[in-house]
C-alpha positions as CSV (number, residue, x, y, z in Angstrom):
1,M,14.3,-6.0,-13.2
2,A,13.8,-2.4,-12.5
3,A,12.8,-0.2,-15.5
4,S,14.5,3.4,-16.2
5,T,12.5,6.4,-16.5
6,A,13.3,10.0,-16.8
7,G,13.4,10.6,-13.2
8,G,15.0,7.4,-11.9
9,R,14.1,3.7,-11.9
10,E,11.0,2.2,-11.5
11,V,10.6,-0.8,-8.8
12,A,7.9,-2.7,-7.3
13,L,7.2,-1.2,-3.8
14,H,8.1,-4.1,-2.1
15,R,11.8,-3.4,-3.0
16,L,11.5,-0.4,-0.4
17,A,9.2,-1.4,2.2
18,H,7.1,-4.3,3.9
19,A,3.5,-4.0,4.9
20,R,1.1,-5.7,7.6
21,A,-2.8,-5.9,7.1
22,G,-5.8,-6.0,9.2
23,D,-9.4,-5.9,8.9
24,K,-12.5,-5.0,10.7
25,G,-15.7,-5.6,9.0
26,D,-15.4,-4.0,5.6
27,R,-12.5,-1.8,6.4
28,L,-8.9,-2.6,5.8
29,N,-6.0,-1.3,7.8
30,L,-2.4,-1.7,5.7
31,A,0.7,-0.6,7.9
32,L,3.6,0.2,5.4
33,F,7.2,0.6,6.4
34,A,10.5,1.5,4.6
35,Y,13.1,-0.8,4.9
36,D,15.6,2.0,4.8
37,P,14.5,5.1,6.6
38,H,16.3,6.8,3.6
39,H,13.4,5.7,1.6
40,Y,10.6,7.2,3.8
41,A,10.2,10.3,1.8
42,T,9.8,8.3,-1.5
43,L,7.1,6.5,0.1
44,V,5.4,9.6,1.4
45,E,5.6,11.2,-2.1
46,Q,4.3,8.6,-4.0
47,V,2.0,6.3,-1.8
48,T,-0.7,8.8,-1.7
49,E,-4.4,8.5,-0.6
50,E,-5.5,8.8,-4.5
51,R,-2.9,6.2,-5.8
52,V,-4.0,3.7,-3.3
53,L,-7.6,4.3,-3.6
54,A,-7.2,4.0,-7.7
55,L,-5.3,0.5,-6.6
56,F,-8.1,-0.9,-5.0
57,A,-11.0,0.8,-6.9
58,H,-11.9,-2.7,-8.6
59,R,-12.8,-3.9,-5.1
60,G,-15.1,-1.2,-4.3
61,A,-12.9,1.2,-2.1
62,S,-14.6,4.2,-1.3
63,R,-12.1,6.2,0.5
64,V,-8.4,6.0,1.7
65,R,-7.0,7.9,4.7
66,R,-3.4,7.9,5.3
67,Y,-1.6,8.4,8.5
68,L,2.2,9.1,8.6
69,M,4.5,7.6,11.1
70,P,7.6,9.4,10.7
71,G,9.2,8.3,13.7
72,L,9.0,4.5,12.4
73,A,9.6,5.4,8.8
74,G,5.9,4.2,7.9
75,M,2.5,4.9,7.4
76,N,-0.9,3.4,8.0
77,L,-3.6,3.3,5.3
78,V,-7.3,2.8,6.2
79,I,-9.3,1.7,3.2
80,D,-13.2,1.7,3.5
81,D,-15.3,-0.6,1.5
82,V,-12.7,-2.7,0.3
83,L,-13.7,-6.0,1.7
84,Q,-16.8,-6.7,-0.2
85,G,-18.9,-7.0,2.9
86,G,-16.1,-8.3,5.3
87,V,-15.5,-11.7,6.5
88,N,-19.0,-12.6,7.3
89,G,-20.9,-10.5,4.5
90,A,-18.6,-11.3,1.5
91,L,-19.2,-14.2,-1.0
92,N,-15.5,-14.2,-2.3
93,L,-13.1,-16.9,-0.8
94,D,-11.1,-14.9,1.4
95,G,-12.9,-12.0,3.1
96,H,-9.9,-11.1,5.2
97,G,-7.9,-8.1,4.2
98,K,-4.5,-10.1,5.2
99,T,-3.6,-10.9,1.5
100,L,-4.2,-7.4,0.4
101,S,-1.1,-6.1,1.4
102,F,0.6,-7.9,-1.5
103,L,-1.5,-5.9,-3.9
104,L,-0.3,-2.5,-2.5
105,L,3.4,-4.0,-2.4
106,G,3.3,-4.5,-6.1
107,M,2.4,-0.8,-6.7
108,S,5.0,0.7,-8.9
109,M,7.5,3.1,-7.4
110,V,10.0,5.6,-8.8
111,V,13.4,5.9,-7.2
112,E,16.5,7.9,-7.9
113,D,19.1,5.9,-5.7
114,V,20.7,2.6,-6.5
115,L,18.8,-0.4,-4.4
116,R,20.7,-3.1,-3.4
């Protein structure tokens, strides 16, 4: 259930978009695409480099670069130092970044329009 806020309704990002993840060494690449191109402006406004860096800070992320893809209603997020050493260097169970797109998709978004 979405919570109401002064500027609209709060929903999880996965209600607006889907993501794919890839990794190389200690760098994670997250491609995020709006289901509906009308929500692209909301993604650009709210999925900022600063918010993504804060979301992944507990994993040691040091930098986020965002590359917009307006023709695809998407963006590419490149996150440095987030994989705790990468596949060959991390002691965690999953050194790959494949599952980390779900962390991003849990981010709270505020939308003004009604979602179906």
